[in-house]
KOLVEX-437944 format. One line per field, with one value per residue (C-alpha): residue in one letter; chain; x, y, z. Coordinates in steps of 0.05 Angstrom, whole numbers, plus 5000, padded with zeros to 4 digits. Layout:
BEGIN
res (A_...)
chain (A_...)
px (X_...)
py (Y_...)
pz (Z_...)
This chain:
BEGIN
res (M_V_I_K_I_T_R_S_R_P_R_R_K_K_C_D_A_F_F_Y_I_T_K_S_L_L_F_H_D_F_I_S_K_S_A_A_E_I_P_L_T_S_K_R_E_Q_Q_V_Q_K_A_N_S_K_N_T_F_P_T_I_Y_C_R_Y_E_S_L_S_M_P_N_P_F_V_V_L_A_T_A_G_Y_D_H_T_I_R_F_W_E_A_T_R_G_V_C_Y_R_T_L_Q_H_Q_D_S_Q_V_N_K_L_E_I_S_P_D_K_Q_I_L_A_A_A_G_N_P_T_I_K_I_Y_E_V_N_A_S_N_P_N_P_I_L_T_H_E_G_H_Q_G_N_V_T_A_I_G_F_E_R_D_G_R_W_M_F_S_G_S_D_D_G_T_V_K_L_W_D_A_R_Q_G_A_R_H_T_R_E_Y_E_S_R_A_A_V_T_T_V_A_L_H_P_N_G_Q_E_L_L_S_G_D_A_N_G_N_I_R_V_W_D_L_A_M_N_A_C_S_C_E_L_V_P_E_V_G_V_A_V_R_S_V_S_V_A_S_D_G_S_L_V_V_A_G_N_S_T_G_T_C_Y_V_W_K_L_Q_K_D_A_K_T_T_A_H_F_E_P_L_H_K_L_R_A_H_P_D_E_Y_V_L_K_C_L_I_S_P_D_V_R_T_L_A_T_T_S_S_D_K_T_V_K_L_W_N_L_D_G_L_G_L_E_R_T_L_T_G_H_S_R_W_V_W_D_C_V_F_S_V_D_A_A_Y_L_V_T_A_S_S_D_G_S_A_R_L_W_D_C_S_S_G_E_A_I_R_V_Y_N_G_H_H_K_A_V_V_C_C_A_L_N_D_S_A_V_D_S_T)
chain (A_A_A_A_A_A_A_A_A_A_A_A_A_A_A_A_A_A_A_A_A_A_A_A_A_A_A_A_A_A_A_A_A_A_A_A_A_A_A_A_A_A_A_A_A_A_A_A_A_A_A_A_A_A_A_A_A_A_A_A_A_A_A_A_A_A_A_A_A_A_A_A_A_A_A_A_A_A_A_A_A_A_A_A_A_A_A_A_A_A_A_A_A_A_A_A_A_A_A_A_A_A_A_A_A_A_A_A_A_A_A_A_A_A_A_A_A_A_A_A_A_A_A_A_A_A_A_A_A_A_A_A_A_A_A_A_A_A_A_A_A_A_A_A_A_A_A_A_A_A_A_A_A_A_A_A_A_A_A_A_A_A_A_A_A_A_A_A_A_A_A_A_A_A_A_A_A_A_A_A_A_A_A_A_A_A_A_A_A_A_A_A_A_A_A_A_A_A_A_A_A_A_A_A_A_A_A_A_A_A_A_A_A_A_A_A_A_A_A_A_A_A_A_A_A_A_A_A_A_A_A_A_A_A_A_A_A_A_A_A_A_A_A_A_A_A_A_A_A_A_A_A_A_A_A_A_A_A_A_A_A_A_A_A_A_A_A_A_A_A_A_A_A_A_A_A_A_A_A_A_A_A_A_A_A_A_A_A_A_A_A_A_A_A_A_A_A_A_A_A_A_A_A_A_A_A_A_A_A_A_A_A_A_A_A_A_A_A_A_A_A_A_A_A_A_A_A_A_A_A_A_A_A_A_A_A_A_A_A_A_A_A_A_A_A_A_A_A_A_A_A_A_A_A_A_A_A_A_A_A_A_A_A_A_A_A_A_A_A_A_A_A_A_A_A_A_A_A_A_A_A)
px (6386_6457_6492_6573_6603_6668_6700_6784_6650_6691_6637_6593_6582_6519_6479_6473_6407_6345_6284_6215_6191_6120_6119_6057_6088_6151_6193_6172_6174_6217_6270_6294_6294_6355_6365_6355_6282_6263_6248_6289_6249_6232_6161_6169_6179_6126_6081_6113_6087_6030_6015_6044_5982_5932_5964_5955_6026_6085_6129_6200_6240_6306_6360_6414_6455_6493_6476_6498_6432_6382_6381_6411_6377_6340_6394_6358_6398_6396_6432_6439_6457_6457_6522_6493_6475_6419_6402_6327_6291_6243_6169_6172_6200_6253_6336_6382_6442_6469_6538_6566_6595_6637_6673_6608_6542_6524_6508_6500_6495_6507_6509_6557_6511_6542_6515_6580_6607_6568_6602_6580_6593_6616_6665_6713_6720_6688_6686_6663_6629_6621_6544_6537_6584_6584_6646_6629_6682_6693_6750_6773_6775_6772_6812_6830_6763_6778_6699_6627_6622_6547_6556_6582_6555_6594_6607_6553_6614_6627_6695_6706_6670_6656_6646_6637_6647_6641_6712_6691_6723_6700_6737_6741_6761_6780_6717_6768_6830_6842_6888_6882_6837_6858_6833_6791_6758_6753_6688_6710_6644_6607_6597_6527_6503_6543_6508_6541_6514_6488_6539_6592_6641_6610_6600_6546_6558_6517_6539_6525_6534_6480_6523_6525_6575_6592_6656_6689_6730_6755_6784_6795_6763_6694_6659_6602_6569_6499_6469_6396_6384_6450_6468_6414_6444_6432_6406_6401_6417_6388_6411_6357_6379_6368_6406_6345_6331_6376_6334_6360_6324_6341_6336_6280_6234_6244_6268_6290_6282_6330_6326_6386_6410_6389_6450_6499_6575_6573_6528_6539_6473_6417_6350_6318_6240_6206_6214_6181_6156_6158_6163_6150_6187_6211_6282_6272_6322_6325_6306_6298_6282_6255_6293_6234_6238_6163_6166_6201_6205_6218_6239_6233_6233_6151_6156_6130_6156_6116_6110_6102_6094_6150_6099_6077_6108_6035_6029_6011_6002_6036_6064_6051_6065_6130_6134_6202_6243_6240_6324_6334_6298_6303_6265_6260_6275_6214_6196_6130_6160_6198_6244_6241_6280_6274_6291_6232_6283_6250_6246_6182_6170_6113_6069_6080_6014_5972_6008_6005_6057_6069_6119_6155_6226_6239_6302_6343_6349_6365_6352_6352_6382_6401_6374_6396_6376_6378_6335_6357_6384_6459_6478_6483_6538)
py (1062_1058_1064_1035_1054_1053_1077_1081_1554_1614_1636_1681_1762_1787_1816_1891_1914_1920_1920_1879_1837_1824_1743_1766_1811_1767_1844_1904_1969_2004_1960_2020_2063_2083_2074_2139_2142_2084_2092_2038_2054_2005_2034_2017_1936_1943_1963_1902_1858_1883_1872_1801_1778_1816_1791_1718_1728_1748_1809_1787_1849_1872_1925_1959_2024_2045_2031_2063_2027_1972_1935_1883_1827_1800_1816_1806_1798_1782_1781_1749_1769_1836_1833_1875_1846_1890_1888_1900_1915_1856_1880_1947_1923_1980_1966_2001_1978_1957_1930_1922_1854_1866_1808_1757_1750_1717_1647_1636_1681_1660_1697_1685_1655_1712_1766_1798_1777_1757_1708_1722_1661_1680_1662_1634_1677_1675_1751_1766_1826_1868_1869_1925_1972_2028_1994_1977_1939_1859_1852_1785_1745_1672_1653_1570_1551_1542_1547_1578_1572_1535_1521_1563_1551_1575_1523_1541_1584_1621_1602_1564_1558_1504_1504_1471_1490_1477_1454_1387_1402_1413_1460_1488_1555_1596_1643_1711_1695_1714_1652_1600_1537_1493_1431_1406_1341_1315_1301_1277_1321_1389_1404_1434_1432_1420_1416_1414_1361_1391_1343_1402_1335_1322_1352_1329_1342_1324_1327_1335_1258_1241_1226_1241_1235_1248_1282_1252_1316_1275_1217_1268_1232_1207_1155_1145_1145_1152_1152_1166_1162_1149_1203_1252_1312_1324_1391_1400_1368_1390_1363_1367_1408_1346_1307_1259_1264_1284_1300_1310_1340_1330_1355_1299_1348_1286_1290_1222_1223_1199_1174_1177_1158_1216_1245_1199_1211_1206_1182_1115_1085_1121_1093_1101_1135_1159_1177_1251_1269_1342_1374_1316_1331_1398_1416_1416_1485_1480_1432_1458_1423_1475_1487_1453_1397_1390_1418_1412_1472_1460_1512_1478_1506_1507_1569_1547_1534_1471_1455_1384_1360_1321_1274_1222_1279_1306_1371_1420_1483_1511_1585_1620_1685_1677_1684_1653_1595_1595_1585_1594_1592_1604_1593_1641_1614_1592_1565_1611_1647_1627_1674_1663_1687_1670_1689_1741_1796_1798_1756_1743_1734_1680_1668_1585_1579_1622_1611_1690_1736_1786_1823_1836_1858_1887_1932_1872_1887_1808_1746_1733_1670_1676_1694_1692_1705_1711_1722_1684_1712_1720_1679_1718_1658)
pz (1006_1018_1096_1104_1170_1159_1228_1216_1514_1526_1571_1538_1560_1602_1576_1602_1572_1580_1536_1524_1474_1457_1440_1400_1351_1366_1366_1390_1349_1405_1366_1335_1396_1427_1508_1528_1487_1542_1620_1670_1727_1781_1763_1687_1712_1760_1690_1656_1713_1716_1631_1644_1692_1644_1578_1550_1518_1568_1561_1565_1597_1576_1590_1543_1571_1496_1423_1365_1316_1342_1385_1376_1419_1345_1290_1217_1164_1089_1023_0958_0889_0883_0924_0993_1068_1094_1164_1185_1235_1241_1259_1224_1157_1155_1126_1177_1151_1082_1067_0989_0983_0927_0903_0889_0908_0976_0985_1064_1115_1199_1257_1317_1376_1411_1365_1351_1279_1218_1166_1099_1051_0979_0913_0942_1009_1074_1103_1169_1192_1254_1274_1317_1284_1216_1203_1132_1107_1131_1196_1165_1107_1111_1045_1028_0987_0907_0893_0918_0995_1003_1075_1137_1212_1279_1330_1402_1435_1375_1369_1312_1251_1193_1117_1062_0980_0915_0913_0954_1018_1076_1129_1200_1215_1278_1281_1314_1266_1196_1189_1135_1150_1215_1192_1109_1094_1025_1000_0932_0903_0903_0975_0985_1056_1121_1191_1259_1312_1378_1408_1376_1361_1295_1223_1176_1105_1037_0971_0897_0876_0936_1000_1062_1108_1183_1201_1279_1289_1351_1302_1243_1191_1168_1205_1165_1104_1078_1008_1005_0931_0885_0843_0873_0897_0968_0973_1056_1118_1189_1254_1317_1369_1418_1366_1360_1276_1217_1162_1084_1030_0957_0883_0869_0921_0973_1048_1085_1165_1209_1280_1323_1399_1437_1480_1447_1438_1357_1315_1285_1278_1229_1235_1173_1203_1146_1068_1055_0984_1009_0941_0883_0824_0851_0891_0960_0976_1048_1099_1174_1245_1288_1351_1397_1350_1330_1251_1198_1146_1075_1024_0947_0874_0870_0911_0975_1048_1074_1149_1168_1241_1256_1307_1239_1185_1172_1131_1173_1124_1067_1064_0999_0971_0938_0866_0866_0887_0963_0979_1051_1117_1194_1254_1315_1382_1406_1333_1327_1259_1201_1148_1084_1022_0949_0878_0876_0910_0975_1046_1088_1163_1170_1230_1234_1269_1229_1169_1147_1122_1169_1149_1073_1071_1001_0986_0938_0871_0858_0876_0954_0976_1042_1110_1175_1247_1311_1372_1432_1497_1510_1565_1624_1654)
């Protein structure tokens, strides 16, 4: 391993809805009902409180005032090589909306923190769609990359976006305006993955040559460079939500785990913690640290998903059911569930505690290579 150091919120809208979700099911089936079908009385609130006192799984209560589509507290979308983006009712497995993405396949999806827009990375553009609307067309198109866009993401307040591409660049964009990118960083190799550090001031990118670079947004430069395995492509990078760990998965089926200094303003020191042979002689296509920083999920060309305990990196369980490569995954906000996307044309919802697939999302006609889920509560402040 080579490590080289080279130093050189507008506030979100208040949630104006009430609906309830039984945690044992992740999402309640009433997600498909309109607000008018759900009584919003004090008696109803008392019933929910009474149910909470008897149920091991607490009920979360919410209210929605007006909607034209299923309640957007939970937004689940999938996409891939059939040039479509599909939105799903998570518990019922029903597709309620399909968008046509004519220009190219969709490589990555990301939902904004406020659940208002969906970003779709294609070749070579990024298109922005409204989540809770009937408009089938993108409201913005970001142009500037010269190849496949392989990574996208939003900063925590949704004001700006980042992206990575086969063209060897990492770019920053204004999320709400269609202007060209505001910044660009040269990686000198095809960028395969980009992750935002929770400090909001650094991006970590991985490339096809095996390099991991830290881009300091304040310095506007690369501040750190790692090479876990020379010449072996880094397929995925994940940063823990508390900034304590970084995990990178590569094309030999290995995940490298580094310890970082918590709450540090910059990522200047990577302490090697573990070399995990997650999927020997296969590709690690995605590695993802759970929101509670207890579990590492890895997806692979071996058709499996593996869940690892981050306290010791022991294998907790292997999720089997997909019949082809598993490209992408995303945790629910409480880390109890995982959604995966596969070349077999399906996405699946898994119960992480049991390892069972509790829902299969069928409808795509070709490989599904990306999925996005946002079930977090919108801040009321």
